[in-house]
C-alpha positions as CSV (number, residue, x, y, z in Angstrom):
1,M,-18.0,28.2,-52.2
2,T,-15.0,30.3,-51.3
3,T,-15.4,32.5,-48.2
4,L,-13.6,35.8,-47.9
5,S,-13.3,37.2,-44.3
6,I,-12.8,40.9,-44.0
7,D,-11.7,43.4,-41.4
8,I,-10.8,47.0,-42.1
9,E,-9.3,49.9,-40.2
10,T,-10.5,53.3,-41.3
11,Y,-10.1,57.1,-40.8
12,S,-12.5,59.9,-41.2
13,G,-12.6,63.5,-39.9
14,T,-16.2,62.8,-39.1
15,S,-17.2,61.0,-35.9
16,L,-18.8,57.6,-36.7
17,K,-20.5,57.6,-33.4
18,D,-22.0,61.0,-33.8
19,A,-22.8,61.0,-37.5
20,G,-23.3,57.4,-38.6
21,V,-21.6,55.3,-41.2
22,Y,-23.0,57.2,-44.4
23,K,-21.8,60.6,-43.3
24,Y,-18.6,59.1,-42.0
25,V,-17.6,57.8,-45.4
26,E,-18.7,60.9,-47.2
27,D,-16.2,63.0,-45.3
28,P,-13.3,64.1,-47.7
29,D,-10.7,62.7,-45.3
30,F,-12.3,59.2,-45.3
31,E,-9.9,56.4,-46.1
32,I,-9.3,52.8,-45.5
33,L,-5.9,52.4,-43.8
34,L,-5.6,48.6,-43.4
35,F,-7.6,45.9,-45.2
36,A,-7.2,42.4,-43.5
37,Y,-8.6,39.4,-45.2
38,S,-8.5,35.6,-45.2
39,F,-9.8,33.1,-47.8
40,D,-11.4,30.0,-46.3
41,G,-10.0,30.5,-42.8
42,K,-6.4,30.4,-44.0
43,D,-3.7,32.8,-42.9
44,V,-4.7,36.5,-42.6
45,C,-3.1,38.9,-45.0
46,V,-3.1,42.6,-44.5
47,L,-3.0,45.3,-47.3
48,D,-1.5,48.6,-46.0
49,L,-3.6,50.9,-48.2
50,A,-2.4,54.0,-46.2
51,N,1.1,53.4,-47.5
52,K,-0.1,52.2,-51.0
53,Q,1.1,48.6,-50.3
54,S,-1.7,46.7,-52.0
55,E,0.0,44.3,-54.3
56,N,-2.8,41.7,-53.9
57,W,-5.6,44.1,-54.5
58,I,-6.6,42.7,-57.9
59,E,-7.3,39.3,-56.3
60,I,-9.3,40.9,-53.6
61,Y,-11.2,43.1,-55.9
62,K,-12.2,40.1,-58.0
63,A,-13.4,38.2,-54.9
64,L,-15.4,41.3,-53.7
65,I,-17.4,41.6,-56.9
66,S,-17.8,37.8,-57.5
67,P,-21.2,36.3,-56.7
68,D,-19.5,33.0,-56.1
69,V,-17.5,34.3,-53.1
70,L,-19.3,34.6,-49.7
71,K,-18.1,37.7,-48.0
72,T,-18.1,37.9,-44.2
73,A,-17.2,40.6,-41.6
74,H,-17.9,41.3,-38.0
75,N,-19.8,44.5,-38.8
76,A,-20.7,43.8,-42.4
77,N,-22.8,46.9,-43.0
78,F,-19.8,49.1,-42.0
79,E,-17.3,47.1,-44.1
80,I,-19.5,47.0,-47.2
81,T,-20.4,50.7,-47.0
82,C,-16.7,51.7,-46.5
83,I,-15.4,49.4,-49.2
84,S,-18.1,50.5,-51.7
85,K,-17.3,54.2,-51.1
86,Y,-13.5,53.8,-51.2
87,F,-13.3,51.5,-54.2
88,G,-16.4,52.6,-56.1
89,I,-17.9,49.1,-56.0
């Protein structure tokens, strides 16, 4: 099974610490700035979503929705909530 490791950097006008993740992602200013990923522990790649540099996004999107890819992240609940909101997955 392929493993996709994920780390994201985000921005929101709502304080994550004060409001929690769900209110954080519902803020109209919420966005994912950087999307770092690695397949099977290989080199880390970074998509700069803030500057619309996301040429590999189709490959990542397919991996995110595939039941055959194990997705991992340090704070998985935060990442999946943000990714789901941002990309409508």
